[in-house]
N, CA, C and O atoms as a GROMACS GRO file, in nm:
protein
  636
    1MET      N    1  19.276   4.776  -6.624
    1MET     CA    2  19.414   4.816  -6.631
    1MET      C    3  19.466   4.832  -6.488
    1MET      O    4  19.410   4.908  -6.409
    2VAL      N    5  19.569   4.761  -6.456
    2VAL     CA    6  19.626   4.766  -6.322
    2VAL      C    7  19.751   4.855  -6.324
    2VAL      O    8  19.855   4.817  -6.377
    3GLU      N    9  19.739   4.974  -6.265
    3GLU     CA   10  19.853   5.063  -6.252
    3GLU      C   11  19.923   5.044  -6.118
    3GLU      O   12  20.045   5.064  -6.108
    4ASP      N   13  19.848   5.007  -6.016
    4ASP     CA   14  19.904   4.984  -5.883
    4ASP      C   15  19.897   4.834  -5.855
    4ASP      O   16  19.789   4.778  -5.835
    5ARG      N   17  20.012   4.771  -5.853
    5ARG     CA   18  20.018   4.626  -5.843
    5ARG      C   19  19.969   4.571  -5.709
    5ARG      O   20  19.946   4.451  -5.696
    6ARG      N   21  19.951   4.657  -5.609
    6ARG     CA   22  19.896   4.609  -5.481
    6ARG      C   23  19.756   4.551  -5.500
    6ARG      O   24  19.713   4.467  -5.421
    7TRP      N   25  19.685   4.595  -5.604
    7TRP     CA   26  19.551   4.543  -5.630
    7TRP      C   27  19.553   4.395  -5.664
    7TRP      O   28  19.454   4.325  -5.644
    8ILE      N   29  19.664   4.346  -5.716
    8ILE     CA   30  19.672   4.205  -5.755
    8ILE      C   31  19.654   4.115  -5.633
    8ILE      O   32  19.594   4.008  -5.642
    9SER      N   33  19.707   4.159  -5.518
    9SER     CA   34  19.699   4.077  -5.396
    9SER      C   35  19.556   4.060  -5.344
    9SER      O   36  19.530   3.969  -5.266
   10VAL      N   37  19.464   4.147  -5.387
   10VAL     CA   38  19.324   4.132  -5.343
   10VAL      C   39  19.236   4.076  -5.454
   10VAL      O   40  19.114   4.077  -5.442
   11SER      N   41  19.298   4.027  -5.561
   11SER     CA   42  19.225   3.967  -5.674
   11SER      C   43  19.118   4.061  -5.727
   11SER      O   44  19.001   4.024  -5.738
   12LEU      N   45  19.159   4.183  -5.759
   12LEU     CA   46  19.064   4.286  -5.801
   12LEU      C   47  18.980   4.245  -5.921
   12LEU      O   48  18.861   4.276  -5.926
   13GLU      N   49  19.039   4.176  -6.016
   13GLU     CA   50  18.962   4.136  -6.135
   13GLU      C   51  18.843   4.048  -6.096
   13GLU      O   52  18.733   4.066  -6.147
   14GLU      N   53  18.867   3.953  -6.005
   14GLU     CA   54  18.759   3.866  -5.957
   14GLU      C   55  18.654   3.946  -5.881
   14GLU      O   56  18.534   3.926  -5.899
   15LEU      N   57  18.700   4.038  -5.795
   15LEU     CA   58  18.606   4.120  -5.718
   15LEU      C   59  18.522   4.208  -5.811
   15LEU      O   60  18.402   4.226  -5.788
   16ALA      N   61  18.584   4.262  -5.914
   16ALA     CA   62  18.511   4.348  -6.008
   16ALA      C   63  18.404   4.268  -6.081
   16ALA      O   64  18.292   4.315  -6.099
   17GLU      N   65  18.438   4.148  -6.121
   17GLU     CA   66  18.340   4.064  -6.190
   17GLU      C   67  18.225   4.028  -6.095
   17GLU      O   68  18.108   4.030  -6.134
   18GLN      N   69  18.260   3.994  -5.972
   18GLN     CA   70  18.157   3.962  -5.871
   18GLN      C   71  18.063   4.079  -5.850
   18GLN      O   72  17.941   4.062  -5.852
   19ALA      N   73  18.119   4.197  -5.830
   19ALA     CA   74  18.040   4.316  -5.800
   19ALA      C   75  17.952   4.358  -5.918
   19ALA      O   76  17.834   4.386  -5.900
   20THR      N   77  18.010   4.361  -6.037
   20THR     CA   78  17.930   4.403  -6.153
   20THR      C   79  17.823   4.300  -6.185
   20THR      O   80  17.709   4.336  -6.216
   21ASP      N   81  17.857   4.172  -6.178
   21ASP     CA   82  17.758   4.068  -6.205
   21ASP      C   83  17.642   4.075  -6.106
   21ASP      O   84  17.526   4.066  -6.146
   22ALA      N   85  17.673   4.090  -5.979
   22ALA     CA   86  17.568   4.096  -5.876
   22ALA      C   87  17.479   4.219  -5.896
   22ALA      O   88  17.357   4.211  -5.880
   23THR      N   89  17.539   4.331  -5.932
   23THR     CA   90  17.462   4.454  -5.952
   23THR      C   91  17.372   4.443  -6.074
   23THR      O   92  17.254   4.475  -6.068
   24LEU      N   93  17.428   4.397  -6.185
   24LEU     CA   94  17.349   4.383  -6.307
   24LEU      C   95  17.237   4.281  -6.289
   24LEU      O   96  17.124   4.304  -6.333
   25THR      N   97  17.267   4.169  -6.225
   25THR     CA   98  17.167   4.066  -6.202
   25THR      C   99  17.052   4.120  -6.117
   25THR      O  100  16.936   4.096  -6.148
   26ARG      N  101  17.085   4.193  -6.011
   26ARG     CA  102  16.981   4.251  -5.925
   26ARG      C  103  16.887   4.342  -6.002
   26ARG      O  104  16.768   4.351  -5.971
   27LEU      N  105  16.940   4.409  -6.103
   27LEU     CA  106  16.859   4.502  -6.183
   27LEU      C  107  16.796   4.435  -6.305
   27LEU      O  108  16.740   4.503  -6.392
   28GLY      N  109  16.806   4.302  -6.310
   28GLY     CA  110  16.741   4.227  -6.418
   28GLY      C  111  16.813   4.234  -6.550
   28GLY      O  112  16.753   4.215  -6.656
   29LEU      N  113  16.944   4.260  -6.546
   29LEU     CA  114  17.024   4.270  -6.668
   29LEU      C  115  17.119   4.150  -6.677
   29LEU      O  116  17.169   4.103  -6.575
   30GLU      N  117  17.143   4.103  -6.795
   30GLU     CA  118  17.232   3.990  -6.818
   30GLU      C  119  17.377   4.038  -6.816
   30GLU      O  120  17.420   4.110  -6.906
   31PRO      N  121  17.454   3.998  -6.713
   31PRO     CA  122  17.592   4.047  -6.699
   31PRO      C  123  17.682   4.020  -6.820
   31PRO      O  124  17.768   4.102  -6.851
   32SER      N  125  17.665   3.907  -6.887
   32SER     CA  126  17.755   3.871  -6.996
   32SER      C  127  17.741   3.963  -7.118
   32SER      O  128  17.825   3.961  -7.208
   33VAL      N  129  17.635   4.042  -7.122
   33VAL     CA  130  17.609   4.130  -7.236
   33VAL      C  131  17.684   4.263  -7.224
   33VAL      O  132  17.711   4.327  -7.326
   34PHE      N  133  17.717   4.304  -7.102
   34PHE     CA  134  17.772   4.437  -7.079
   34PHE      C  135  17.918   4.434  -7.039
   34PHE      O  136  17.968   4.334  -6.986
   35GLU      N  137  17.987   4.547  -7.064
   35GLU     CA  138  18.128   4.559  -7.030
   35GLU      C  139  18.151   4.684  -6.946
   35GLU      O  140  18.084   4.786  -6.963
   36VAL      N  141  18.248   4.673  -6.854
   36VAL     CA  142  18.291   4.785  -6.772
   36VAL      C  143  18.443   4.788  -6.776
   36VAL      O  144  18.508   4.684  -6.762
   37SER      N  145  18.500   4.905  -6.796
   37SER     CA  146  18.646   4.920  -6.791
   37SER      C  147  18.684   4.963  -6.650
   37SER      O  148  18.615   5.044  -6.589
   38LEU      N  149  18.794   4.908  -6.600
   38LEU     CA  150  18.837   4.936  -6.464
   38LEU      C  151  18.983   4.978  -6.461
   38LEU      O  152  19.069   4.913  -6.521
   39LEU      N  153  19.010   5.087  -6.391
   39LEU     CA  154  19.147   5.133  -6.368
   39LEU      C  155  19.178   5.113  -6.220
   39LEU      O  156  19.114   5.174  -6.134
   40ALA      N  157  19.274   5.029  -6.190
   40ALA     CA  158  19.318   5.002  -6.053
   40ALA      C  159  19.441   5.087  -6.027
   40ALA      O  160  19.550   5.058  -6.078
   41CYS      N  161  19.424   5.192  -5.948
   41CYS     CA  162  19.532   5.290  -5.935
   41CYS      C  163  19.561   5.323  -5.789
   41CYS      O  164  19.516   5.254  -5.698
   42ASN      N  165  19.636   5.431  -5.768
   42ASN     CA  166  19.671   5.477  -5.634
   42ASN      C  167  19.615   5.618  -5.613
   42ASN      O  168  19.549   5.673  -5.701
   43ASP      N  169  19.641   5.675  -5.497
   43ASP     CA  170  19.587   5.807  -5.463
   43ASP      C  171  19.637   5.918  -5.556
   43ASP      O  172  19.560   6.009  -5.590
   44ALA      N  173  19.763   5.913  -5.597
   44ALA     CA  174  19.816   6.018  -5.684
   44ALA      C  175  19.740   6.021  -5.816
   44ALA      O  176  19.704   6.128  -5.865
   45ARG      N  177  19.717   5.904  -5.873
   45ARG     CA  178  19.648   5.896  -6.002
   45ARG      C  179  19.502   5.937  -5.989
   45ARG      O  180  19.451   6.011  -6.073
   46ILE      N  181  19.434   5.889  -5.885
   46ILE     CA  182  19.292   5.921  -5.873
   46ILE      C  183  19.272   6.068  -5.837
   46ILE      O  184  19.171   6.128  -5.874
   47ALA      N  185  19.368   6.128  -5.765
   47ALA     CA  186  19.360   6.272  -5.734
   47ALA      C  187  19.371   6.353  -5.864
   47ALA      O  188  19.300   6.452  -5.881
   48ALA      N  189  19.459   6.311  -5.953
   48ALA     CA  190  19.472   6.380  -6.082
   48ALA      C  191  19.344   6.367  -6.163
   48ALA      O  192  19.298   6.463  -6.225
   49LEU      N  193  19.285   6.248  -6.164
   49LEU     CA  194  19.159   6.228  -6.235
   49LEU      C  195  19.046   6.309  -6.172
   49LEU      O  196  18.963   6.367  -6.241
   50ASN      N  197  19.043   6.311  -6.040
   50ASN     CA  198  18.941   6.386  -5.967
   50ASN      C  199  18.951   6.535  -5.999
   50ASN      O  200  18.849   6.603  -6.014
   51GLU      N  201  19.074   6.585  -6.009
   51GLU     CA  202  19.092   6.726  -6.044
   51GLU      C  203  19.052   6.752  -6.189
   51GLU      O  204  18.982   6.849  -6.218
   52ASP      N  205  19.095   6.666  -6.279
   52ASP     CA  206  19.063   6.683  -6.422
   52ASP      C  207  18.913   6.680  -6.449
   52ASP      O  208  18.863   6.761  -6.528
   53PHE      N  209  18.842   6.589  -6.385
   53PHE     CA  210  18.702   6.568  -6.419
   53PHE      C  211  18.602   6.631  -6.323
   53PHE      O  212  18.487   6.655  -6.360
   54ARG      N  213  18.644   6.658  -6.199
   54ARG     CA  214  18.550   6.714  -6.101
   54ARG      C  215  18.599   6.843  -6.037
   54ARG      O  216  18.529   6.903  -5.956
   55GLY      N  217  18.720   6.886  -6.074
   55GLY     CA  218  18.774   7.008  -6.018
   55GLY      C  219  18.812   6.998  -5.872
   55GLY      O  220  18.825   7.099  -5.803
   56ARG      N  221  18.831   6.876  -5.824
   56ARG     CA  222  18.868   6.850  -5.684
   56ARG      C  223  19.005   6.782  -5.681
   56ARG      O  224  19.015   6.664  -5.712
   57PRO      N  225  19.111   6.856  -5.644
   57PRO     CA  226  19.247   6.801  -5.650
   57PRO      C  227  19.285   6.713  -5.532
   57PRO      O  228  19.395   6.725  -5.478
   58THR      N  229  19.195   6.626  -5.491
   58THR     CA  230  19.220   6.539  -5.377
   58THR      C  231  19.190   6.394  -5.415
   58THR      O  232  19.111   6.369  -5.506
   59PRO      N  233  19.252   6.301  -5.345
   59PRO     CA  234  19.220   6.160  -5.372
   59PRO      C  235  19.077   6.128  -5.326
   59PRO      O  236  19.021   6.195  -5.240
   60THR      N  237  19.021   6.027  -5.386
   60THR     CA  238  18.891   5.974  -5.348
   60THR      C  239  18.897   5.823  -5.364
   60THR      O  240  18.996   5.771  -5.416
   61ASN      N  241  18.796   5.754  -5.320
   61ASN     CA  242  18.801   5.608  -5.325
   61ASN      C  243  18.771   5.553  -5.464
   61ASN      O  244  18.843   5.466  -5.515
   62VAL      N  245  18.664   5.603  -5.526
   62VAL     CA  246  18.622   5.550  -5.656
   62VAL      C  247  18.563   5.663  -5.740
   62VAL      O  248  18.496   5.752  -5.688
   63LEU      N  249  18.588   5.657  -5.869
   63LEU     CA  250  18.529   5.749  -5.965
   63LEU      C  251  18.465   5.666  -6.075
   63LEU      O  252  18.509   5.555  -6.104
   64SER      N  253  18.362   5.720  -6.136
   64SER     CA  254  18.299   5.648  -6.247
   64SER      C  255  18.257   5.746  -6.356
   64SER      O  256  18.223   5.862  -6.330
   65TRP      N  257  18.263   5.696  -6.478
   65TRP     CA  258  18.226   5.773  -6.596
   65TRP      C  259  18.130   5.689  -6.679
   65TRP      O  260  18.173   5.601  -6.753
   66PRO      N  261  17.999   5.715  -6.667
   66PRO     CA  262  17.902   5.638  -6.746
   66PRO      C  263  17.918   5.665  -6.896
   66PRO      O  264  17.949   5.777  -6.936
   67ALA      N  265  17.898   5.562  -6.977
   67ALA     CA  266  17.904   5.577  -7.122
   67ALA      C  267  17.785   5.659  -7.172
   67ALA      O  268  17.795   5.730  -7.272
   68ASP      N  269  17.672   5.649  -7.102
   68ASP     CA  270  17.549   5.720  -7.138
   68ASP      C  271  17.485   5.777  -7.013
   68ASP      O  272  17.499   5.722  -6.904
   69GLU      N  273  17.414   5.888  -7.031
   69GLU     CA  274  17.337   5.944  -6.920
   69GLU      C  275  17.207   5.866  -6.906
   69GLU      O  276  17.129   5.856  -7.001
   70ARG      N  277  17.185   5.811  -6.789
   70ARG     CA  278  17.065   5.732  -6.765
   70ARG      C  279  16.990   5.778  -6.641
   70ARG      O  280  16.888   5.719  -6.606
   71GLY      N  281  17.037   5.881  -6.576
   71GLY     CA  282  16.978   5.924  -6.449
   71GLY      C  283  16.829   5.951  -6.459
   71GLY      O  284  16.779   5.994  -6.563
   72ALA      N  285  16.759   5.924  -6.351
   72ALA     CA  286  16.614   5.948  -6.345
   72ALA      C  287  16.586   6.097  -6.340
   72ALA      O  288  16.658   6.173  -6.274
   73ALA      N  289  16.482   6.139  -6.410
   73ALA     CA  290  16.442   6.280  -6.409
   73ALA      C  291  16.381   6.318  -6.274
   73ALA      O  292  16.396   6.432  -6.229
   74VAL      N  293  16.314   6.223  -6.210
   74VAL     CA  294  16.245   6.249  -6.084
   74VAL      C  295  16.324   6.186  -5.970
   74VAL      O  296  16.362   6.069  -5.977
   75ASP      N  297  16.350   6.265  -5.866
   75ASP     CA  298  16.424   6.221  -5.748
   75ASP      C  299  16.362   6.093  -5.690
   75ASP      O  300  16.244   6.092  -5.652
   76GLY      N  301  16.442   5.987  -5.683
   76GLY     CA  302  16.398   5.862  -5.622
   76GLY      C  303  16.345   5.760  -5.719
   76GLY      O  304  16.314   5.648  -5.678
   77GLU      N  305  16.332   5.793  -5.846
   77GLU     CA  306  16.285   5.696  -5.945
   77GLU      C  307  16.403   5.617  -6.002
   77GLU      O  308  16.518   5.661  -5.996
   78MET      N  309  16.371   5.500  -6.056
   78MET     CA  310  16.474   5.416  -6.117
   78MET      C  311  16.521   5.479  -6.248
   78MET      O  312  16.439   5.527  -6.326
   79PRO      N  313  16.652   5.479  -6.272
   79PRO     CA  314  16.702   5.526  -6.401
   79PRO      C  315  16.660   5.431  -6.513
   79PRO      O  316  16.621   5.317  -6.488
   80LEU      N  317  16.668   5.478  -6.636
   80LEU     CA  318  16.640   5.393  -6.750
   80LEU      C  319  16.749   5.288  -6.763
   80LEU      O  320  16.867   5.322  -6.757
   81PRO      N  321  16.712   5.162  -6.780
   81PRO     CA  322  16.815   5.058  -6.792
   81PRO      C  323  16.882   5.065  -6.929
   81PRO      O  324  16.822   5.111  -7.026
   82PRO      N  325  17.006   5.021  -6.938
   82PRO     CA  326  17.073   5.017  -7.068
   82PRO      C  327  17.009   4.908  -7.154
   82PRO      O  328  16.961   4.807  -7.104
   83GLN      N  329  17.010   4.931  -7.283
   83GLN     CA  330  16.957   4.832  -7.376
   83GLN      C  331  17.074   4.765  -7.448
   83GLN      O  332  17.162   4.833  -7.500
   84PRO      N  333  17.074   4.632  -7.452
   84PRO     CA  334  17.181   4.564  -7.526
   84PRO      C  335  17.179   4.610  -7.672
   84PRO      O  336  17.073   4.626  -7.732
   85GLY      N  337  17.296   4.628  -7.726
   85GLY     CA  338  17.307   4.672  -7.864
   85GLY      C  339  17.449   4.656  -7.913
   85GLY      O  340  17.526   4.580  -7.855
   86PRO      N  341  17.483   4.728  -8.018
   86PRO     CA  342  17.618   4.712  -8.074
   86PRO      C  343  17.729   4.758  -7.979
   86PRO      O  344  17.839   4.703  -7.981
   87ASP      N  345  17.700   4.858  -7.895
   87ASP     CA  346  17.800   4.906  -7.799
   87ASP      C  347  17.746   4.880  -7.659
   87ASP      O  348  17.658   4.952  -7.611
   88ASN      N  349  17.798   4.778  -7.594
   88ASN     CA  350  17.749   4.738  -7.463
   88ASN      C  351  17.840   4.783  -7.350
   88ASN      O  352  17.838   4.725  -7.241
   89GLU      N  353  17.920   4.887  -7.375
   89GLU     CA  354  18.010   4.942  -7.274
   89GLU      C  355  17.929   5.031  -7.181
   89GLU      O  356  17.867   5.129  -7.225
   90LEU      N  357  17.928   4.998  -7.052
   90LEU     CA  358  17.856   5.079  -6.954
   90LEU      C  359  17.935   5.201  -6.911
   90LEU      O  360  17.877   5.303  -6.874
   91GLY      N  361  18.068   5.192  -6.916
   91GLY     CA  362  18.150   5.306  -6.877
   91GLY      C  363  18.278   5.260  -6.809
   91GLY      O  364  18.319   5.144  -6.817
   92ASP      N  365  18.340   5.356  -6.740
   92ASP     CA  366  18.470   5.334  -6.677
   92ASP      C  367  18.463   5.361  -6.528
   92ASP      O  368  18.390   5.449  -6.482
   93ILE      N  369  18.540   5.283  -6.453
   93ILE     CA  370  18.554   5.300  -6.308
   93ILE      C  371  18.702   5.307  -6.277
   93ILE      O  372  18.782   5.230  -6.331
   94ALA      N  373  18.740   5.400  -6.188
   94ALA     CA  374  18.876   5.405  -6.134
   94ALA      C  375  18.865   5.388  -5.983
   94ALA      O  376  18.776   5.444  -5.920
   95ILE      N  377  18.954   5.309  -5.926
   95ILE     CA  378  18.952   5.284  -5.782
   95ILE      C  379  19.094   5.295  -5.727
   95ILE      O  380  19.189   5.244  -5.786
   96SER      N  381  19.106   5.364  -5.613
   96SER     CA  382  19.238   5.387  -5.552
   96SER      C  383  19.265   5.290  -5.439
   96SER      O  384  19.186   5.278  -5.345
   97TYR      N  385  19.377   5.221  -5.448
   97TYR     CA  386  19.416   5.127  -5.343
   97TYR      C  387  19.438   5.198  -5.210
   97TYR      O  388  19.390   5.153  -5.106
   98ASP      N  389  19.510   5.310  -5.214
   98ASP     CA  390  19.545   5.380  -5.090
   98ASP      C  391  19.421   5.419  -5.010
   98ASP      O  392  19.410   5.388  -4.892
   99THR      N  393  19.327   5.487  -5.075
   99THR     CA  394  19.207   5.534  -5.005
   99THR      C  395  19.120   5.416  -4.963
   99THR      O  396  19.066   5.415  -4.852
  100CYS      N  397  19.107   5.318  -5.049
  100CYS     CA  398  19.027   5.200  -5.016
  100CYS      C  399  19.083   5.129  -4.892
  100CYS      O  400  19.008   5.093  -4.802
  101ALA      N  401  19.214   5.110  -4.890
  101ALA     CA  402  19.277   5.042  -4.776
  101ALA      C  403  19.263   5.123  -4.648
  101ALA      O  404  19.235   5.067  -4.542
  102LYS      N  405  19.281   5.257  -4.656
  102LYS     CA  406  19.266   5.343  -4.538
  102LYS      C  407  19.124   5.339  -4.484
  102LYS      O  408  19.103   5.326  -4.363
  103GLU      N  409  19.026   5.350  -4.574
  103GLU     CA  410  18.886   5.349  -4.531
  103GLU      C  411  18.848   5.215  -4.470
  103GLU      O  412  18.778   5.210  -4.369
  104ALA      N  413  18.893   5.106  -4.530
  104ALA     CA  414  18.863   4.973  -4.476
  104ALA      C  415  18.921   4.958  -4.336
  104ALA      O  416  18.852   4.910  -4.245
  105ALA      N  417  19.045   4.998  -4.318
  105ALA     CA  418  19.109   4.987  -4.186
  105ALA      C  419  19.038   5.074  -4.083
  105ALA      O  420  19.015   5.030  -3.970
  106ALA      N  421  19.002   5.196  -4.121
  106ALA     CA  422  18.934   5.287  -4.028
  106ALA      C  423  18.797   5.234  -3.987
  106ALA      O  424  18.751   5.258  -3.875
  107ALA      N  425  18.731   5.161  -4.077
  107ALA     CA  426  18.597   5.108  -4.047
  107ALA      C  427  18.602   4.967  -3.988
  107ALA      O  428  18.498   4.911  -3.954
  108GLY      N  429  18.722   4.910  -3.977
  108GLY     CA  430  18.734   4.775  -3.924
  108GLY      C  431  18.679   4.670  -4.019
  108GLY      O  432  18.630   4.566  -3.976
  109LYS      N  433  18.689   4.697  -4.150
  109LYS     CA  434  18.639   4.605  -4.252
  109LYS      C  435  18.757   4.546  -4.328
  109LYS      O  436  18.868   4.600  -4.325
  110SER      N  437  18.732   4.437  -4.394
  110SER     CA  438  18.836   4.381  -4.480
  110SER      C  439  18.843   4.465  -4.607
  110SER      O  440  18.744   4.523  -4.650
  111ILE      N  441  18.962   4.470  -4.666
  111ILE     CA  442  18.976   4.545  -4.791
  111ILE      C  443  18.891   4.480  -4.901
  111ILE      O  444  18.843   4.549  -4.991
  112THR      N  445  18.872   4.350  -4.894
  112THR     CA  446  18.789   4.280  -4.992
  112THR      C  447  18.645   4.329  -4.985
  112THR      O  448  18.587   4.364  -5.088
  113ASP      N  449  18.588   4.331  -4.865
  113ASP     CA  450  18.449   4.376  -4.849
  113ASP      C  451  18.433   4.522  -4.891
  113ASP      O  452  18.336   4.557  -4.957
  114HIS      N  453  18.527   4.606  -4.852
  114HIS     CA  454  18.516   4.748  -4.886
  114HIS      C  455  18.532   4.768  -5.037
  114HIS      O  456  18.463   4.851  -5.097
  115THR      N  457  18.622   4.694  -5.098
  115THR     CA  458  18.640   4.702  -5.243
  115THR      C  459  18.513   4.659  -5.315
  115THR      O  460  18.471   4.724  -5.411
  116LEU      N  461  18.452   4.551  -5.270
  116LEU     CA  462  18.326   4.506  -5.331
  116LEU      C  463  18.220   4.616  -5.320
  116LEU      O  464  18.146   4.642  -5.415
  117HIS      N  465  18.212   4.680  -5.203
  117HIS     CA  466  18.116   4.789  -5.186
  117HIS      C  467  18.143   4.901  -5.287
  117HIS      O  468  18.051   4.948  -5.354
  118LEU      N  469  18.268   4.943  -5.297
  118LEU     CA  470  18.300   5.053  -5.388
  118LEU      C  471  18.274   5.016  -5.533
  118LEU      O  472  18.234   5.102  -5.612
  119LEU      N  473  18.296   4.891  -5.569
  119LEU     CA  474  18.271   4.848  -5.707
  119LEU      C  475  18.121   4.838  -5.736
  119LEU      O  476  18.078   4.870  -5.847
  120VAL      N  477  18.042   4.795  -5.640
  120VAL     CA  478  17.896   4.796  -5.656
  120VAL      C  479  17.850   4.941  -5.671
  120VAL      O  480  17.769   4.974  -5.758
  121HIS      N  481  17.901   5.027  -5.586
  121HIS     CA  482  17.868   5.170  -5.589
  121HIS      C  483  17.902   5.230  -5.727
  121HIS      O  484  17.819   5.298  -5.788
  122GLY      N  485  18.023   5.204  -5.775
  122GLY     CA  486  18.065   5.256  -5.905
  122GLY      C  487  17.980   5.201  -6.019
  122GLY      O  488  17.947   5.274  -6.112
  123THR      N  489  17.946   5.074  -6.012
  123THR     CA  490  17.862   5.014  -6.116
  123THR      C  491  17.723   5.076  -6.117
  123THR      O  492  17.666   5.100  -6.223
  124LEU      N  493  17.668   5.101  -6.000
  124LEU     CA  494  17.538   5.168  -5.993
  124LEU      C  495  17.545   5.307  -6.057
  124LEU      O  496  17.451   5.348  -6.126
  125HIS      N  497  17.655   5.378  -6.034
  125HIS     CA  498  17.672   5.508  -6.101
  125HIS      C  499  17.670   5.492  -6.253
  125HIS      O  500  17.609   5.572  -6.323
  126LEU      N  501  17.736   5.389  -6.304
  126LEU     CA  502  17.737   5.366  -6.448
  126LEU      C  503  17.598   5.338  -6.502
  126LEU      O  504  17.569   5.362  -6.619
  127LEU      N  505  17.511   5.288  -6.416
  127LEU     CA  506  17.374   5.254  -6.455
  127LEU      C  507  17.276   5.368  -6.430
  127LEU      O  508  17.155   5.351  -6.444
  128GLY      N  509  17.328   5.485  -6.392
  128GLY     CA  510  17.242   5.603  -6.379
  128GLY      C  511  17.200   5.637  -6.238
  128GLY      O  512  17.126   5.734  -6.218
  129PHE      N  513  17.244   5.560  -6.140
  129PHE     CA  514  17.210   5.590  -6.001
  129PHE      C  515  17.303   5.697  -5.948
  129PHE      O  516  17.419   5.708  -5.990
  130ASP      N  517  17.252   5.776  -5.855
  130ASP     CA  518  17.332   5.885  -5.800
  130ASP      C  519  17.288   5.910  -5.656
  130ASP      O  520  17.189   5.853  -5.609
  131HIS      N  521  17.362   5.996  -5.587
  131HIS     CA  522  17.328   6.027  -5.448
  131HIS      C  523  17.330   6.177  -5.422
  131HIS      O  524  17.353   6.221  -5.309
  132GLU      N  525  17.307   6.255  -5.528
  132GLU     CA  526  17.305   6.401  -5.512
  132GLU      C  527  17.174   6.448  -5.450
  132GLU      O  528  17.173   6.540  -5.368
  133ARG      N  529  17.064   6.387  -5.489
  133ARG     CA  530  16.932   6.423  -5.435
  133ARG      C  531  16.895   6.320  -5.328
  133ARG      O  532  16.937   6.205  -5.335
  134ASP      N  533  16.816   6.362  -5.230
  134ASP     CA  534  16.786   6.278  -5.114
  134ASP      C  535  16.724   6.143  -5.149
  134ASP      O  536  16.774   6.040  -5.104
  135ARG      N  537  16.618   6.141  -5.228
  135ARG     CA  538  16.552   6.014  -5.259
  135ARG      C  539  16.638   5.926  -5.350
  135ARG      O  540  16.634   5.804  -5.341
  136ASP      N  541  16.716   5.990  -5.438
  136ASP     CA  542  16.810   5.913  -5.520
  136ASP      C  543  16.914   5.844  -5.430
  136ASP      O  544  16.947   5.728  -5.452
  137ALA      N  545  16.963   5.917  -5.331
  137ALA     CA  546  17.062   5.860  -5.237
  137ALA      C  547  17.002   5.744  -5.160
  137ALA      O  548  17.067   5.641  -5.141
  138THR      N  549  16.878   5.760  -5.115
  138THR     CA  550  16.810   5.653  -5.040
  138THR      C  551  16.797   5.529  -5.127
  138THR      O  552  16.823   5.417  -5.081
  139LEU      N  553  16.755   5.547  -5.252
  139LEU     CA  554  16.740   5.435  -5.345
  139LEU      C  555  16.875   5.367  -5.370
  139LEU      O  556  16.885   5.244  -5.365
  140MET      N  557  16.976   5.445  -5.396
  140MET     CA  558  17.109   5.389  -5.427
  140MET      C  559  17.165   5.313  -5.307
  140MET      O  560  17.218   5.203  -5.322
  141GLU      N  561  17.156   5.372  -5.189
  141GLU     CA  562  17.207   5.306  -5.069
  141GLU      C  563  17.132   5.177  -5.040
  141GLU      O  564  17.192   5.078  -4.998
  142ALA      N  565  17.000   5.177  -5.060
  142ALA     CA  566  16.921   5.056  -5.037
  142ALA      C  567  16.963   4.944  -5.134
  142ALA      O  568  16.974   4.828  -5.094
  143LEU      N  569  16.986   4.980  -5.258
  143LEU     CA  570  17.031   4.880  -5.355
  143LEU      C  571  17.170   4.827  -5.318
  143LEU      O  572  17.194   4.707  -5.324
  144GLU      N  573  17.260   4.917  -5.281
  144GLU     CA  574  17.395   4.874  -5.241
  144GLU      C  575  17.385   4.776  -5.124
  144GLU      O  576  17.448   4.670  -5.126
  145THR      N  577  17.306   4.811  -5.024
  145THR     CA  578  17.291   4.727  -4.905
  145THR      C  579  17.233   4.591  -4.941
  145THR      O  580  17.280   4.488  -4.892
  146GLU      N  581  17.132   4.590  -5.028
  146GLU     CA  582  17.070   4.464  -5.070
  146GLU      C  583  17.169   4.377  -5.148
  146GLU      O  584  17.183   4.258  -5.119
  147ILE      N  585  17.236   4.435  -5.245
  147ILE     CA  586  17.332   4.360  -5.328
  147ILE      C  587  17.445   4.305  -5.242
  147ILE      O  588  17.481   4.188  -5.253
  148LEU      N  589  17.501   4.389  -5.156
  148LEU     CA  590  17.610   4.344  -5.069
  148LEU      C  591  17.562   4.238  -4.971
  148LEU      O  592  17.635   4.143  -4.942
  149GLY      N  593  17.441   4.253  -4.919
  149GLY     CA  594  17.384   4.153  -4.828
  149GLY      C  595  17.378   4.016  -4.892
  149GLY      O  596  17.407   3.915  -4.827
  150LYS      N  597  17.340   4.012  -5.020
  150LYS     CA  598  17.335   3.884  -5.092
  150LYS      C  599  17.475   3.826  -5.114
  150LYS      O  600  17.490   3.707  -5.141
  151MET      N  601  17.575   3.912  -5.101
  151MET     CA  602  17.715   3.867  -5.114
  151MET      C  603  17.775   3.835  -4.976
  151MET      O  604  17.893   3.801  -4.966
  152GLY      N  605  17.694   3.847  -4.872
  152GLY     CA  606  17.740   3.816  -4.736
  152GLY      C  607  17.814   3.931  -4.669
  152GLY      O  608  17.889   3.909  -4.574
  153ILE      N  609  17.792   4.053  -4.717
  153ILE     CA  610  17.859   4.171  -4.661
  153ILE      C  611  17.756   4.256  -4.588
  153ILE      O  612  17.649   4.285  -4.640
  154CYS      N  613  17.791   4.296  -4.467
  154CYS     CA  614  17.702   4.376  -4.383
  154CYS      C  615  17.675   4.512  -4.446
  154CYS      O  616  17.754   4.561  -4.527
  155ASP      N  617  17.565   4.573  -4.406
  155ASP     CA  618  17.524   4.705  -4.451
  155ASP      C  619  17.638   4.805  -4.428
  155ASP      O  620  17.675   4.830  -4.314
  156PRO      N  621  17.692   4.862  -4.535
  156PRO     CA  622  17.805   4.954  -4.520
  156PRO      C  623  17.766   5.091  -4.461
  156PRO      O  624  17.852   5.171  -4.426
  157TYR      N  625  17.636   5.116  -4.452
  157TYR     CA  626  17.591   5.245  -4.402
  157TYR      C  627  17.548   5.241  -4.255
  157TYR      O  628  17.514   5.344  -4.197
  158ARG      N  629  17.552   5.121  -4.196
  158ARG     CA  630  17.519   5.108  -4.054
  158ARG      C  631  17.643   5.131  -3.972
  158ARG      O  632  17.750   5.081  -4.005
  159GLU      N  633  17.629   5.204  -3.866
  159GLU     CA  634  17.742   5.228  -3.776
  159GLU      C  635  17.774   5.103  -3.697
  159GLU      O  636  17.866   5.103  -3.616
   0.00000   0.00000   0.00000
């Protein structure tokens, strides 16, 4: 769902498909079997969502809501993969144009590359990956870096 039409200029639908397909493929999952819902919005909308769901009334770059809890019980272990079945919805992602564009400009990156990073990040969250615990963060960042590298994008965590 495109609420902020500025996303159309960066071909967000294509970027979302690229990012989710690359992430699912890396994890040995068939992309055509699973679905992800995407909300392309602005800072005002994502700030409202952030407040509603996380109690933080500020804009952020990306939010995700997994359809199922898949997180690993042990810090640094792989989450349980989703199993294809009657409901193949992985969850929902919201992404803010304003924050994404500001962050890309501040880092000297293209909005396309930064958007791909945020969409890979959000997809990993839908698959049970997180960065709250140290080893989980290390695992998630390594996967992001690997997936983005295969897409020709430099490590987003390197200065």
